[in-house]
DRENDO-1510 file (C-alpha; in Angstrom, 1 decimal, always signed):
<recs>
REC; n; res; u; v; w
REC; 1; MET; -8.2; +33.8; -33.0 .
REC; 2; LYS; -9.9; +33.2; -36.3 .
REC; 3; LEU; -13.3; +31.6; -36.4 .
REC; 4; LEU; -14.3; +29.3; -39.2 .
REC; 5; LYS; -17.4; +30.5; -41.0 .
REC; 6; ILE; -19.7; +27.6; -41.9 .
REC; 7; ASN; -22.4; +27.9; -44.5 .
REC; 8; LEU; -24.9; +25.4; -43.0 .
REC; 9; PRO; -27.5; +25.5; -45.8 .
REC; 10; LYS; -24.9; +24.7; -48.4 .
REC; 11; ILE; -23.5; +21.8; -46.4 .
REC; 12; LEU; -27.0; +20.4; -45.8 .
REC; 13; CYS; -27.7; +20.6; -49.6 .
REC; 14; VAL; -24.5; +18.7; -50.4 .
REC; 15; PHE; -25.3; +16.1; -47.7 .
REC; 16; ILE; -28.8; +15.6; -48.9 .
REC; 17; PHE; -27.7; +15.3; -52.6 .
REC; 18; PHE; -25.1; +12.6; -51.8 .
REC; 19; SER; -27.5; +10.8; -49.5 .
REC; 20; ILE; -30.2; +10.6; -52.2 .
REC; 21; PHE; -27.8; +9.4; -54.9 .
REC; 22; SER; -26.0; +6.9; -52.7 .
REC; 23; CYS; -29.3; +5.3; -51.8 .
REC; 24; MET; -30.5; +5.1; -55.4 .
REC; 25; GLU; -29.6; +1.7; -56.8 .
REC; 26; GLU; -29.2; +1.3; -60.5 .
REC; 27; GLU; -31.7; -1.3; -61.8 .
REC; 28; LYS; -30.0; -4.1; -63.6 .
REC; 29; SER; -31.3; -5.4; -66.9 .
REC; 30; VAL; -32.8; -8.9; -67.4 .
REC; 31; ILE; -32.3; -10.8; -70.6 .
REC; 32; LEU; -33.7; -14.1; -71.8 .
REC; 33; GLY; -31.3; -16.9; -72.6 .
REC; 34; SER; -31.6; -19.0; -75.8 .
REC; 35; SER; -33.3; -21.9; -74.0 .
REC; 36; VAL; -36.1; -19.6; -72.9 .
REC; 37; VAL; -36.5; -17.9; -76.3 .
REC; 38; ASP; -36.5; -21.3; -78.0 .
REC; 39; LYS; -39.5; -22.4; -76.0 .
REC; 40; GLY; -41.5; -19.4; -77.2 .
REC; 41; ILE; -41.4; -17.4; -74.0 .
REC; 42; SER; -41.3; -13.6; -74.1 .
REC; 43; MET; -40.8; -11.1; -71.3 .
REC; 44; THR; -42.9; -7.9; -71.2 .
REC; 45; SER; -41.5; -6.4; -68.0 .
REC; 46; SER; -38.7; -6.9; -65.5 .
REC; 47; LYS; -37.7; -5.3; -62.2 .
REC; 48; SER; -34.6; -5.8; -60.1 .
REC; 49; GLU; -34.3; -4.4; -56.6 .
REC; 50; GLN; -31.5; -5.4; -54.2 .
REC; 51; SER; -31.7; -9.3; -54.0 .
REC; 52; LYS; -35.0; -9.7; -55.8 .
REC; 53; VAL; -35.7; -10.0; -59.6 .
REC; 54; GLU; -39.3; -10.0; -60.9 .
REC; 55; VAL; -40.2; -10.8; -64.5 .
REC; 56; TYR; -43.5; -11.0; -66.3 .
REC; 57; LEU; -43.4; -13.9; -68.8 .
REC; 58; ILE; -45.8; -14.9; -71.6 .
REC; 59; THR; -45.9; -18.3; -73.3 .
REC; 60; GLN; -46.9; -19.3; -76.8 .
REC; 61; ASP; -47.1; -23.0; -76.0 .
REC; 62; SER; -47.2; -25.0; -72.8 .
REC; 63; VAL; -43.9; -25.0; -71.0 .
REC; 64; GLU; -42.6; -26.7; -67.8 .
REC; 65; GLY; -39.2; -26.8; -66.2 .
REC; 66; GLU; -36.8; -25.3; -63.7 .
REC; 67; LEU; -36.1; -21.7; -64.6 .
REC; 68; LEU; -32.8; -20.2; -63.5 .
REC; 69; ALA; -32.1; -16.5; -63.0 .
REC; 70; LYS; -28.3; -16.2; -63.3 .
REC; 71; ALA; -26.5; -13.2; -61.9 .
REC; 72; LEU; -23.8; -12.1; -64.3 .
REC; 73; ASN; -20.8; -9.8; -63.7 .
REC; 74; VAL; -19.2; -7.3; -66.1 .
REC; 75; SER; -17.4; -10.1; -67.9 .
REC; 76; GLY; -20.6; -12.1; -68.4 .
REC; 77; LYS; -19.6; -14.8; -65.9 .
REC; 78; GLU; -22.2; -16.3; -63.6 .
REC; 79; ILE; -21.7; -15.3; -60.0 .
REC; 80; GLY; -25.0; -16.4; -58.5 .
REC; 81; ARG; -28.3; -18.0; -59.3 .
REC; 82; SER; -31.8; -18.4; -58.1 .
REC; 83; LYS; -34.4; -20.9; -59.4 .
REC; 84; GLN; -38.2; -21.3; -59.7 .
REC; 85; MET; -40.3; -24.1; -61.1 .
REC; 86; LEU; -42.3; -22.8; -64.1 .
REC; 87; ASN; -45.4; -24.6; -65.3 .
REC; 88; LEU; -47.5; -22.5; -67.8 .
REC; 89; GLY; -50.1; -23.6; -70.3 .
REC; 90; LYS; -50.5; -22.4; -73.9 .
REC; 91; ASP; -50.9; -18.6; -74.2 .
REC; 92; ASP; -50.4; -18.2; -70.4 .
REC; 93; ALA; -48.6; -15.6; -68.4 .
REC; 94; LYS; -47.1; -15.2; -64.9 .
REC; 95; LEU; -45.1; -12.8; -62.8 .
REC; 96; VAL; -42.1; -14.8; -61.5 .
REC; 97; THR; -40.0; -13.7; -58.6 .
REC; 98; PHE; -36.4; -14.8; -58.0 .
REC; 99; ASN; -34.7; -14.2; -54.6 .
REC; 100; PHE; -30.9; -14.2; -54.4 .
REC; 101; ASP; -29.3; -15.1; -51.1 .
REC; 102; ALA; -26.8; -12.9; -49.2 .
REC; 103; SER; -23.8; -14.8; -50.5 .
REC; 104; VAL; -24.2; -13.2; -53.9 .
REC; 105; ASN; -22.2; -9.9; -54.1 .
REC; 106; LEU; -24.9; -7.8; -55.8 .
REC; 107; ASP; -22.4; -4.9; -56.3 .
REC; 108; GLN; -20.6; -7.1; -58.9 .
REC; 109; VAL; -23.8; -8.0; -60.8 .
REC; 110; THR; -24.3; -6.0; -64.0 .
REC; 111; ARG; -27.4; -8.0; -65.4 .
REC; 112; PHE; -29.5; -11.1; -64.9 .
REC; 113; MET; -30.2; -13.8; -67.5 .
REC; 114; LEU; -33.1; -16.3; -67.5 .
REC; 115; ASP; -32.4; -19.8; -68.7 .
REC; 116; PHE; -33.8; -23.3; -68.2 .
REC; 117; ARG; -31.8; -25.8; -66.3 .
REC; 118; LYS; -30.2; -28.3; -68.7 .
REC; 119; LYS; -31.6; -31.9; -68.4 .
</recs>
């Protein structure tokens, strides 16, 4: 009878390595759509984690409207959206948070785009 020799430290290292990297989620980029840029809004930072996207926006002029965060797939097609009302004065700034519901398949999302709802 032959016994199988197991190298426990090596197996643990491999397990830990794959556990860490499988838990790490790649942050998806956030871009501004033309309707946002045309209103003189800039973004200085963004963060996407799981179903939440946070952006810090700065305005040149007063702006008001419904801001959409569109979840885009690898083909650039919209596969989900979240919305927030935006009401900022001239030379104002705000951290805006968008939450996507569970129906959006976040594994298919490659980036997010901010745009104003068309009137």
